[in-house]
C-alpha positions in Angstrom: 154.8 104.8 -1.1 158.3 103.4 -1.2 160.7 104.2 -4.0 161.5 101.3 -6.4 165.0 99.9 -6.1 165.5 99.2 -9.8 164.1 101.2 -12.7 164.7 101.2 -16.5 165.9 104.6 -17.7 166.3 105.8 -21.2 169.9 106.9 -22.0 171.5 107.9 -25.3 171.5 104.7 -27.4 168.9 102.7 -25.5 168.1 101.8 -21.9 170.0 101.0 -18.7 168.9 99.8 -15.3 169.4 102.3 -12.4 169.8 101.0 -8.9 168.2 103.5 -6.5 169.7 102.0 -3.4 173.2 101.7 -4.7 172.9 104.9 -6.7 174.6 103.5 -9.8 173.9 101.8 -13.2 173.3 98.1 -13.0 173.8 95.8 -15.9 174.5 96.5 -19.6 173.2 99.0 -22.1 170.3 97.7 -24.2 169.2 99.1 -27.5 165.7 97.9 -26.8 164.4 97.2 -23.3 163.2 93.5 -23.4 159.5 93.2 -22.4 160.0 90.6 -19.7 162.8 92.6 -18.1 160.7 95.7 -18.1 157.7 93.8 -16.7 159.9 92.5 -13.8 161.3 96.0 -13.1 157.8 97.4 -13.0 156.5 94.5 -11.0 158.1 92.8 -7.9 161.6 93.7 -9.1 163.1 90.5 -7.6 166.9 90.9 -7.8 167.3 87.1 -8.6 164.9 87.3 -11.5 166.4 90.5 -12.8 169.9 88.9 -12.6 168.7 85.8 -14.5 167.1 87.9 -17.2 170.2 90.0 -17.6 172.4 87.0 -17.9 170.1 85.6 -20.6 170.2 88.8 -22.7 173.9 89.2 -22.2 174.5 85.7 -23.6 172.3 86.5 -26.6 174.4 89.6 -27.4 177.5 87.5 -27.8 
């Protein structure tokens, strides 16, 4: 079984996305992990879809 590239991890203050391949945090800190983002991370984890979701939630935070 292969290791997932992106995973949501709980951190103090919310959730962040960990990139296993790049071995670094990817994206912003979220107080609540959005359901559709979590579903994508637990599903196919398409980098294009994850990036689009992150852009959408980043715009909502402004």
